[in-house]
py3Dmol code that shows the C-alpha trace and the ligand (Angstrom):
import py3Dmol

protein = """\
ATOM      1  CA  MET A   1     -65.916  10.163 -73.990  1.00  0.00           C
ATOM      2  CA  ALA A   2     -64.141   9.239 -70.773  1.00  0.00           C
ATOM      3  CA  GLU A   3     -62.515  12.233 -68.956  1.00  0.00           C
ATOM      4  CA  ARG A   4     -59.782  10.177 -67.163  1.00  0.00           C
ATOM      5  CA  HIS A   5     -56.969   8.538 -68.923  1.00  0.00           C
ATOM      6  CA  VAL A   6     -58.037   5.077 -70.057  1.00  0.00           C
ATOM      7  CA  ALA A   7     -55.786   1.932 -69.667  1.00  0.00           C
ATOM      8  CA  LEU A   8     -56.618  -1.566 -70.972  1.00  0.00           C
ATOM      9  CA  VAL A   9     -54.594  -4.357 -69.179  1.00  0.00           C
ATOM     10  CA  THR A  10     -55.093  -7.791 -70.720  1.00  0.00           C
ATOM     11  CA  GLY A  11     -55.098 -10.812 -68.261  1.00  0.00           C
ATOM     12  CA  SER A  12     -55.625  -8.508 -65.170  1.00  0.00           C
ATOM     13  CA  THR A  13     -57.744 -10.806 -62.899  1.00  0.00           C
ATOM     14  CA  SER A  14     -54.507 -12.362 -61.559  1.00  0.00           C
ATOM     15  CA  GLY A  15     -50.732 -12.063 -60.978  1.00  0.00           C
ATOM     16  CA  ILE A  16     -48.840  -9.394 -62.730  1.00  0.00           C
ATOM     17  CA  GLY A  17     -51.695  -8.021 -64.753  1.00  0.00           C
ATOM     18  CA  GLU A  18     -53.859  -7.469 -61.589  1.00  0.00           C
ATOM     19  CA  SER A  19     -50.914  -5.625 -59.971  1.00  0.00           C
ATOM     20  CA  ILE A  20     -50.481  -3.436 -63.021  1.00  0.00           C
ATOM     21  CA  ALA A  21     -54.265  -2.687 -63.051  1.00  0.00           C
ATOM     22  CA  ARG A  22     -54.254  -1.740 -59.360  1.00  0.00           C
ATOM     23  CA  ARG A  23     -51.177   0.549 -59.940  1.00  0.00           C
ATOM     24  CA  LEU A  24     -52.608   2.340 -62.846  1.00  0.00           C
ATOM     25  CA  ALA A  25     -55.984   2.801 -61.096  1.00  0.00           C
ATOM     26  CA  ALA A  26     -54.065   4.162 -58.051  1.00  0.00           C
ATOM     27  CA  ASP A  27     -52.385   6.594 -60.515  1.00  0.00           C
ATOM     28  CA  GLY A  28     -55.826   7.865 -61.409  1.00  0.00           C
ATOM     29  CA  MET A  29     -56.560   6.014 -64.539  1.00  0.00           C
ATOM     30  CA  HIS A  30     -59.867   4.460 -65.726  1.00  0.00           C
ATOM     31  CA  VAL A  31     -58.689   0.843 -65.927  1.00  0.00           C
ATOM     32  CA  VAL A  32     -60.351  -1.737 -68.257  1.00  0.00           C
ATOM     33  CA  VAL A  33     -59.878  -5.069 -66.473  1.00  0.00           C
ATOM     34  CA  HIS A  34     -59.717  -7.991 -68.869  1.00  0.00           C
ATOM     35  CA  SER A  35     -60.015 -11.765 -68.686  1.00  0.00           C
ATOM     36  CA  GLY A  36     -60.831 -14.702 -70.990  1.00  0.00           C
ATOM     37  CA  ARG A  37     -62.977 -16.536 -68.410  1.00  0.00           C
ATOM     38  CA  SER A  38     -63.268 -15.278 -64.916  1.00  0.00           C
ATOM     39  CA  ARG A  39     -65.867 -12.746 -65.546  1.00  0.00           C
ATOM     40  CA  SER A  40     -67.176 -12.449 -61.831  1.00  0.00           C
ATOM     41  CA  GLU A  41     -63.682 -11.952 -60.560  1.00  0.00           C
ATOM     42  CA  GLY A  42     -62.969  -9.384 -63.389  1.00  0.00           C
ATOM     43  CA  GLU A  43     -66.236  -7.501 -62.625  1.00  0.00           C
ATOM     44  CA  ARG A  44     -65.435  -7.480 -58.973  1.00  0.00           C
ATOM     45  CA  ILE A  45     -61.848  -6.012 -59.530  1.00  0.00           C
ATOM     46  CA  ALA A  46     -63.210  -3.465 -62.063  1.00  0.00           C
ATOM     47  CA  ALA A  47     -65.780  -2.272 -59.578  1.00  0.00           C
ATOM     48  CA  GLU A  48     -63.172  -2.042 -56.871  1.00  0.00           C
ATOM     49  CA  LEU A  49     -60.991   0.019 -59.105  1.00  0.00           C
ATOM     50  CA  GLY A  50     -63.784   2.288 -60.383  1.00  0.00           C
ATOM     51  CA  GLY A  51     -63.021   0.973 -63.970  1.00  0.00           C
ATOM     52  CA  SER A  52     -64.742  -1.336 -66.460  1.00  0.00           C
ATOM     53  CA  TYR A  53     -64.526  -5.023 -67.507  1.00  0.00           C
ATOM     54  CA  LEU A  54     -63.974  -6.736 -70.767  1.00  0.00           C
ATOM     55  CA  GLN A  55     -64.317 -10.476 -71.438  1.00  0.00           C
ATOM     56  CA  ALA A  56     -62.487 -11.634 -74.541  1.00  0.00           C
ATOM     57  CA  ASP A  57     -60.724 -14.862 -75.241  1.00  0.00           C
ATOM     58  CA  LEU A  58     -57.347 -14.362 -76.716  1.00  0.00           C
ATOM     59  CA  SER A  59     -57.198 -17.834 -78.155  1.00  0.00           C
ATOM     60  CA  ASP A  60     -58.842 -16.458 -81.249  1.00  0.00           C
ATOM     61  CA  ALA A  61     -57.068 -13.290 -82.242  1.00  0.00           C
ATOM     62  CA  GLY A  62     -59.720 -12.111 -84.815  1.00  0.00           C
ATOM     63  CA  THR A  63     -62.477 -12.309 -82.174  1.00  0.00           C
ATOM     64  CA  ALA A  64     -60.230 -10.679 -79.586  1.00  0.00           C
ATOM     65  CA  GLY A  65     -59.438  -7.814 -81.794  1.00  0.00           C
ATOM     66  CA  ALA A  66     -63.084  -7.270 -82.621  1.00  0.00           C
ATOM     67  CA  ALA A  67     -64.035  -7.236 -79.028  1.00  0.00           C
ATOM     68  CA  VAL A  68     -61.420  -4.631 -78.238  1.00  0.00           C
ATOM     69  CA  ALA A  69     -62.571  -2.473 -81.168  1.00  0.00           C
ATOM     70  CA  GLU A  70     -66.179  -2.608 -79.960  1.00  0.00           C
ATOM     71  CA  LEU A  71     -65.121  -1.754 -76.380  1.00  0.00           C
ATOM     72  CA  LEU A  72     -63.045   1.239 -77.681  1.00  0.00           C
ATOM     73  CA  HIS A  73     -65.879   2.388 -79.868  1.00  0.00           C
ATOM     74  CA  GLY A  74     -67.921   2.606 -76.717  1.00  0.00           C
ATOM     75  CA  LEU A  75     -65.343   4.272 -74.550  1.00  0.00           C
ATOM     76  CA  GLY A  76     -64.111   6.587 -77.247  1.00  0.00           C
ATOM     77  CA  ARG A  77     -60.592   6.844 -75.756  1.00  0.00           C
ATOM     78  CA  LEU A  78     -57.430   4.785 -75.003  1.00  0.00           C
ATOM     79  CA  ASP A  79     -54.251   6.162 -73.487  1.00  0.00           C
ATOM     80  CA  VAL A  80     -52.418   3.058 -72.439  1.00  0.00           C
ATOM     81  CA  LEU A  81     -52.440  -0.631 -73.570  1.00  0.00           C
ATOM     82  CA  ILE A  82     -50.786  -3.234 -71.606  1.00  0.00           C
ATOM     83  CA  ASN A  83     -50.366  -6.618 -73.500  1.00  0.00           C
ATOM     84  CA  ASN A  84     -49.953  -8.728 -70.391  1.00  0.00           C
ATOM     85  CA  ALA A  85     -52.044 -12.070 -70.913  1.00  0.00           C
ATOM     86  CA  ALA A  86     -50.083 -15.019 -72.006  1.00  0.00           C
ATOM     87  CA  ILE A  87     -49.869 -18.710 -71.623  1.00  0.00           C
ATOM     88  CA  GLY A  88     -46.945 -20.826 -70.672  1.00  0.00           C
ATOM     89  CA  TRP A  89     -46.567 -24.554 -71.419  1.00  0.00           C
ATOM     90  CA  PRO A  90     -43.815 -26.473 -69.572  1.00  0.00           C
ATOM     91  CA  ILE A  91     -41.945 -28.562 -72.058  1.00  0.00           C
ATOM     92  CA  ALA A  92     -38.289 -29.628 -71.742  1.00  0.00           C
ATOM     93  CA  HIS A  93     -36.266 -27.840 -74.429  1.00  0.00           C
ATOM     94  CA  THR A  94     -34.814 -31.234 -75.435  1.00  0.00           C
ATOM     95  CA  ASP A  95     -38.178 -32.805 -76.013  1.00  0.00           C
ATOM     96  CA  LEU A  96     -38.786 -31.582 -79.640  1.00  0.00           C
ATOM     97  CA  ASP A  97     -41.649 -33.970 -80.347  1.00  0.00           C
ATOM     98  CA  ALA A  98     -43.694 -32.612 -77.307  1.00  0.00           C
ATOM     99  CA  ALA A  99     -43.734 -29.107 -78.982  1.00  0.00           C
ATOM    100  CA  THR A 100     -46.208 -30.166 -81.549  1.00  0.00           C
ATOM    101  CA  PRO A 101     -47.551 -27.800 -84.255  1.00  0.00           C
ATOM    102  CA  GLU A 102     -50.749 -27.560 -82.145  1.00  0.00           C
ATOM    103  CA  VAL A 103     -48.879 -26.452 -79.165  1.00  0.00           C
ATOM    104  CA  TRP A 104     -46.995 -23.812 -81.243  1.00  0.00           C
ATOM    105  CA  ARG A 105     -50.308 -22.541 -82.699  1.00  0.00           C
ATOM    106  CA  ARG A 106     -51.957 -22.325 -79.281  1.00  0.00           C
ATOM    107  CA  ILE A 107     -49.061 -20.444 -77.789  1.00  0.00           C
ATOM    108  CA  LEU A 108     -48.612 -18.103 -80.714  1.00  0.00           C
ATOM    109  CA  GLU A 109     -52.231 -17.167 -80.945  1.00  0.00           C
ATOM    110  CA  VAL A 110     -52.411 -16.040 -77.381  1.00  0.00           C
ATOM    111  CA  ASN A 111     -48.883 -14.645 -76.747  1.00  0.00           C
ATOM    112  CA  LEU A 112     -48.296 -13.119 -80.056  1.00  0.00           C
ATOM    113  CA  ILE A 113     -51.043 -12.763 -82.625  1.00  0.00           C
ATOM    114  CA  SER A 114     -53.770 -11.613 -80.120  1.00  0.00           C
ATOM    115  CA  PRO A 115     -51.529  -8.939 -78.696  1.00  0.00           C
ATOM    116  CA  TRP A 116     -50.942  -7.816 -82.236  1.00  0.00           C
ATOM    117  CA  SER A 117     -54.833  -7.727 -83.060  1.00  0.00           C
ATOM    118  CA  VAL A 118     -55.390  -5.888 -79.735  1.00  0.00           C
ATOM    119  CA  ALA A 119     -52.626  -3.293 -80.557  1.00  0.00           C
ATOM    120  CA  ALA A 120     -54.069  -2.852 -84.114  1.00  0.00           C
ATOM    121  CA  ALA A 121     -57.510  -2.294 -82.741  1.00  0.00           C
ATOM    122  CA  SER A 122     -56.120   0.181 -80.233  1.00  0.00           C
ATOM    123  CA  ALA A 123     -53.635   2.109 -82.371  1.00  0.00           C
ATOM    124  CA  PRO A 124     -56.049   4.765 -83.710  1.00  0.00           C
ATOM    125  CA  TYR A 125     -57.290   5.649 -80.263  1.00  0.00           C
ATOM    126  CA  LEU A 126     -53.688   5.546 -78.775  1.00  0.00           C
ATOM    127  CA  ALA A 127     -52.486   7.921 -81.531  1.00  0.00           C
ATOM    128  CA  ARG A 128     -55.237  10.386 -80.848  1.00  0.00           C
ATOM    129  CA  ALA A 129     -54.390  10.418 -77.107  1.00  0.00           C
ATOM    130  CA  GLY A 130     -50.629  10.402 -77.603  1.00  0.00           C
ATOM    131  CA  GLY A 131     -50.619   7.125 -75.613  1.00  0.00           C
ATOM    132  CA  SER A 132     -48.256   4.195 -75.221  1.00  0.00           C
ATOM    133  CA  ILE A 133     -48.233   0.339 -75.353  1.00  0.00           C
ATOM    134  CA  VAL A 134     -46.269  -1.810 -72.876  1.00  0.00           C
ATOM    135  CA  ASN A 135     -45.913  -5.458 -73.787  1.00  0.00           C
ATOM    136  CA  ILE A 136     -45.128  -7.830 -70.961  1.00  0.00           C
ATOM    137  CA  SER A 137     -42.460 -10.054 -72.395  1.00  0.00           C
ATOM    138  CA  SER A 138     -39.952 -12.371 -70.585  1.00  0.00           C
ATOM    139  CA  HIS A 139     -36.224 -12.697 -70.134  1.00  0.00           C
ATOM    140  CA  ALA A 140     -36.911 -16.044 -72.064  1.00  0.00           C
ATOM    141  CA  GLY A 141     -37.478 -13.840 -75.032  1.00  0.00           C
ATOM    142  CA  VAL A 142     -33.918 -12.441 -74.676  1.00  0.00           C
ATOM    143  CA  ARG A 143     -31.871 -15.551 -73.455  1.00  0.00           C
ATOM    144  CA  PRO A 144     -32.188 -19.208 -74.420  1.00  0.00           C
ATOM    145  CA  LYS A 145     -34.405 -20.024 -71.383  1.00  0.00           C
ATOM    146  CA  GLY A 146     -38.032 -20.446 -70.535  1.00  0.00           C
ATOM    147  CA  SER A 147     -40.747 -22.917 -69.786  1.00  0.00           C
ATOM    148  CA  SER A 148     -40.689 -24.131 -73.348  1.00  0.00           C
ATOM    149  CA  VAL A 149     -39.118 -23.333 -76.746  1.00  0.00           C
ATOM    150  CA  PRO A 150     -42.524 -22.047 -78.226  1.00  0.00           C
ATOM    151  CA  TYR A 151     -43.099 -19.782 -75.169  1.00  0.00           C
ATOM    152  CA  ALA A 152     -39.627 -18.392 -75.483  1.00  0.00           C
ATOM    153  CA  ALA A 153     -39.875 -17.861 -79.236  1.00  0.00           C
ATOM    154  CA  SER A 154     -43.303 -16.197 -78.785  1.00  0.00           C
ATOM    155  CA  LYS A 155     -41.763 -13.578 -76.350  1.00  0.00           C
ATOM    156  CA  ALA A 156     -38.753 -13.055 -78.664  1.00  0.00           C
ATOM    157  CA  ALA A 157     -41.066 -12.273 -81.443  1.00  0.00           C
ATOM    158  CA  LEU A 158     -43.128  -9.957 -79.144  1.00  0.00           C
ATOM    159  CA  ASN A 159     -39.871  -8.099 -78.410  1.00  0.00           C
ATOM    160  CA  HIS A 160     -39.225  -7.570 -82.067  1.00  0.00           C
ATOM    161  CA  ILE A 161     -42.807  -6.449 -82.569  1.00  0.00           C
ATOM    162  CA  THR A 162     -42.193  -3.896 -79.918  1.00  0.00           C
ATOM    163  CA  LYS A 163     -39.420  -2.353 -81.859  1.00  0.00           C
ATOM    164  CA  LEU A 164     -41.204  -2.576 -85.195  1.00  0.00           C
ATOM    165  CA  LEU A 165     -44.372  -0.937 -83.871  1.00  0.00           C
ATOM    166  CA  ALA A 166     -42.247   1.760 -82.054  1.00  0.00           C
ATOM    167  CA  VAL A 167     -40.988   2.653 -85.625  1.00  0.00           C
ATOM    168  CA  ALA A 168     -44.362   2.342 -87.282  1.00  0.00           C
ATOM    169  CA  LEU A 169     -46.443   4.224 -84.718  1.00  0.00           C
ATOM    170  CA  GLY A 170     -44.080   6.961 -83.677  1.00  0.00           C
ATOM    171  CA  PRO A 171     -44.121   9.870 -82.844  1.00  0.00           C
ATOM    172  CA  ASP A 172     -47.875   9.557 -81.835  1.00  0.00           C
ATOM    173  CA  VAL A 173     -47.589   6.140 -79.896  1.00  0.00           C
ATOM    174  CA  ARG A 174     -44.580   4.890 -77.879  1.00  0.00           C
ATOM    175  CA  VAL A 175     -44.120   1.135 -77.616  1.00  0.00           C
ATOM    176  CA  ASN A 176     -41.971  -0.522 -75.104  1.00  0.00           C
ATOM    177  CA  ALA A 177     -41.682  -3.928 -73.390  1.00  0.00           C
ATOM    178  CA  VAL A 178     -40.859  -5.211 -69.889  1.00  0.00           C
ATOM    179  CA  ALA A 179     -38.974  -8.645 -69.795  1.00  0.00           C
ATOM    180  CA  PRO A 180     -39.190  -9.980 -66.282  1.00  0.00           C
ATOM    181  CA  GLY A 181     -37.208 -12.962 -65.034  1.00  0.00           C
ATOM    182  CA  LEU A 182     -38.891 -14.899 -62.299  1.00  0.00           C
ATOM    183  CA  VAL A 183     -41.851 -13.017 -60.590  1.00  0.00           C
ATOM    184  CA  GLU A 184     -43.409 -14.272 -57.501  1.00  0.00           C
ATOM    185  CA  THR A 185     -47.073 -15.068 -58.483  1.00  0.00           C
ATOM    186  CA  PRO A 186     -49.470 -17.992 -57.728  1.00  0.00           C
ATOM    187  CA  MET A 187     -48.200 -19.531 -61.117  1.00  0.00           C
ATOM    188  CA  THR A 188     -44.550 -19.665 -60.007  1.00  0.00           C
ATOM    189  CA  ALA A 189     -45.143 -20.451 -56.300  1.00  0.00           C
ATOM    190  CA  ALA A 190     -44.039 -24.056 -56.859  1.00  0.00           C
ATOM    191  CA  TRP A 191     -40.952 -23.205 -58.888  1.00  0.00           C
ATOM    192  CA  THR A 192     -38.506 -23.680 -56.013  1.00  0.00           C
ATOM    193  CA  ASP A 193     -35.408 -24.507 -57.981  1.00  0.00           C
ATOM    194  CA  VAL A 194     -35.831 -21.443 -60.128  1.00  0.00           C
ATOM    195  CA  ARG A 195     -36.310 -19.340 -57.025  1.00  0.00           C
ATOM    196  CA  ASP A 196     -33.169 -20.742 -55.503  1.00  0.00           C
ATOM    197  CA  LEU A 197     -31.288 -19.695 -58.578  1.00  0.00           C
ATOM    198  CA  TRP A 198     -32.432 -16.073 -58.038  1.00  0.00           C
ATOM    199  CA  LEU A 199     -31.604 -16.221 -54.291  1.00  0.00           C
ATOM    200  CA  ALA A 200     -28.072 -17.578 -54.979  1.00  0.00           C
ATOM    201  CA  ARG A 201     -27.019 -15.726 -58.153  1.00  0.00           C
ATOM    202  CA  ALA A 202     -28.938 -12.587 -58.901  1.00  0.00           C
ATOM    203  CA  PRO A 203     -27.249  -9.562 -57.691  1.00  0.00           C
ATOM    204  CA  MET A 204     -30.559  -8.481 -56.110  1.00  0.00           C
ATOM    205  CA  ARG A 205     -30.709 -11.996 -54.362  1.00  0.00           C
ATOM    206  CA  ARG A 206     -34.514 -12.393 -54.790  1.00  0.00           C
ATOM    207  CA  PRO A 207     -37.224 -12.864 -57.510  1.00  0.00           C
ATOM    208  CA  ALA A 208     -39.218  -9.754 -58.594  1.00  0.00           C
ATOM    209  CA  THR A 209     -42.689  -8.982 -57.088  1.00  0.00           C
ATOM    210  CA  PRO A 210     -45.699  -8.087 -59.327  1.00  0.00           C
ATOM    211  CA  ALA A 211     -45.371  -4.593 -57.929  1.00  0.00           C
ATOM    212  CA  ASP A 212     -41.772  -4.344 -59.271  1.00  0.00           C
ATOM    213  CA  VAL A 213     -43.225  -4.997 -62.704  1.00  0.00           C
ATOM    214  CA  ALA A 214     -45.986  -2.519 -62.248  1.00  0.00           C
ATOM    215  CA  ASP A 215     -43.502   0.135 -61.000  1.00  0.00           C
ATOM    216  CA  LEU A 216     -41.487  -0.232 -64.281  1.00  0.00           C
ATOM    217  CA  VAL A 217     -44.582  -0.249 -66.431  1.00  0.00           C
ATOM    218  CA  ALA A 218     -45.797   2.900 -64.799  1.00  0.00           C
ATOM    219  CA  ALA A 219     -42.302   4.556 -65.319  1.00  0.00           C
ATOM    220  CA  LEU A 220     -42.346   3.540 -69.119  1.00  0.00           C
ATOM    221  CA  ILE A 221     -45.859   5.112 -69.459  1.00  0.00           C
ATOM    222  CA  ALA A 222     -44.916   8.189 -67.706  1.00  0.00           C
ATOM    223  CA  ASN A 223     -41.625   8.883 -69.642  1.00  0.00           C
ATOM    224  CA  PRO A 224     -42.428  10.851 -72.867  1.00  0.00           C
ATOM    225  CA  TYR A 225     -39.278   9.990 -74.845  1.00  0.00           C
ATOM    226  CA  VAL A 226     -38.435   6.391 -74.331  1.00  0.00           C
ATOM    227  CA  THR A 227     -39.671   4.039 -77.104  1.00  0.00           C
ATOM    228  CA  GLY A 228     -38.713   0.676 -78.665  1.00  0.00           C
ATOM    229  CA  GLU A 229     -36.984  -0.489 -75.539  1.00  0.00           C
ATOM    230  CA  VAL A 230     -37.121  -4.017 -74.057  1.00  0.00           C
ATOM    231  CA  VAL A 231     -36.261  -3.567 -70.481  1.00  0.00           C
ATOM    232  CA  LEU A 232     -34.944  -6.645 -68.628  1.00  0.00           C
ATOM    233  CA  LEU A 233     -36.273  -6.865 -65.012  1.00  0.00           C
ATOM    234  CA  ASP A 234     -34.396  -9.813 -63.677  1.00  0.00           C
ATOM    235  CA  GLY A 235     -32.582  -8.387 -60.607  1.00  0.00           C
ATOM    236  CA  GLY A 236     -29.335  -8.498 -62.651  1.00  0.00           C
ATOM    237  CA  LEU A 237     -29.294 -12.353 -63.235  1.00  0.00           C
ATOM    238  CA  ASN A 238     -28.316 -11.869 -66.777  1.00  0.00           C
ATOM    239  CA  LEU A 239     -24.930 -10.493 -65.576  1.00  0.00           C
ATOM    240  CA  THR A 240     -23.962 -13.716 -63.912  1.00  0.00           C
TER     241      THR A 240
END
"""
ligand_1 = """\
44
NAD
P -51.066 -15.429 -64.787
O -51.279 -16.828 -65.318
O -51.349 -15.080 -63.489
O -51.446 -14.360 -65.879
C -51.802 -14.548 -67.183
C -53.151 -13.801 -67.556
O -53.366 -14.229 -68.951
C -54.230 -14.543 -66.731
O -55.047 -13.425 -66.198
C -54.925 -15.410 -67.766
O -56.396 -15.465 -67.397
C -54.657 -14.589 -69.056
N -54.972 -15.408 -70.184
C -54.295 -16.622 -70.476
N -54.785 -17.148 -71.564
C -55.816 -16.277 -71.947
C -56.806 -16.270 -73.109
N -56.843 -17.373 -73.937
N -57.667 -15.292 -73.158
C -57.581 -14.228 -72.270
N -56.770 -14.159 -71.222
C -55.884 -15.177 -71.022
O -49.301 -15.352 -65.009
P -48.443 -13.997 -64.697
O -47.207 -14.591 -64.111
O -49.050 -12.962 -63.986
O -48.065 -13.649 -66.135
C -48.278 -12.396 -66.693
C -47.428 -11.975 -67.852
O -46.045 -11.990 -67.376
C -47.366 -12.983 -69.003
O -47.211 -12.339 -70.112
C -46.129 -13.932 -68.634
O -45.598 -14.582 -69.885
C -45.170 -12.749 -68.161
N -44.114 -13.261 -67.368
C -44.344 -13.855 -66.069
C -43.275 -14.204 -65.347
C -43.379 -14.861 -63.909
O -42.403 -15.260 -63.422
N -44.523 -14.912 -63.382
C -41.900 -14.116 -65.813
C -41.712 -13.608 -67.089
C -42.853 -13.174 -67.790
"""
view = py3Dmol.view(width=600, height=400)
view.addModel(protein, "pdb")
view.setStyle({"model": 0}, {"cartoon": {"style": "trace"}})
view.addModel(ligand_1, "xyz")
view.setStyle({"model": 1}, {"stick": {}})
view.zoomTo()
view.show()
């Protein structure tokens, strides 16, 4: 069984997930870097962080849950689960026909049902360790915003799962969520109009950095009492 605390960070070869993986490794954890496709990148980051790597496509929740169960059977320990991986799908909220049942199913599978399966596979290990889950949600799950209606609805449901699991898994496992507004990642680099909104209206006058998200995740992991919270990280934009 691993001596160090073990953290699994889904979708950690890029953006926010990579930043969280780097932060938790710097805090002394054995980090399992995960990706669906980019195996060589994942193995490179895992080696750099002294952790390990898991490849699992979250577009099939059953397969993803089984892959995590197999990983944890081998590792024997899990202290922290970060459900970070997700897909966005830009569709105007007014274009109802474009949000087809197929689009709904694909988004819900990756953003909602797979995090559930991964949490289910992780729960017995987290309970033994007195560990915690942090779901990476979005302000789109709290306010009527976001890249598409299915994306926003997937995050709203993830927020509710956060609260339901906090009740179901306490006192052994704490479950929280971070709901960022705009975060500066390669994915959002071209979203200049959204960035302008943050520069003009958010009390903090800037979007978040991936490190801002990682800092909050680390604080939620460290605090032994907070559970069932969905913490907005939007620089105060929701106040305006
Ligand atoms: P990103 O695209 O860099 O990261 C998403 C990760 O999920 C990638 O590593 C990707 O490989 C992984 N992923 C996607 N589909 C997968 C699949 N089928 N199987 C396995 N892995 C899969 O984007 P990001 O901005 O770093 O987003 C990270 C999280 O933060 C997401 O949950 C996103 O919804 C949330 N978020 C981001 C922002 C933002 O402004 N960037 C704002 C609010 C919330």
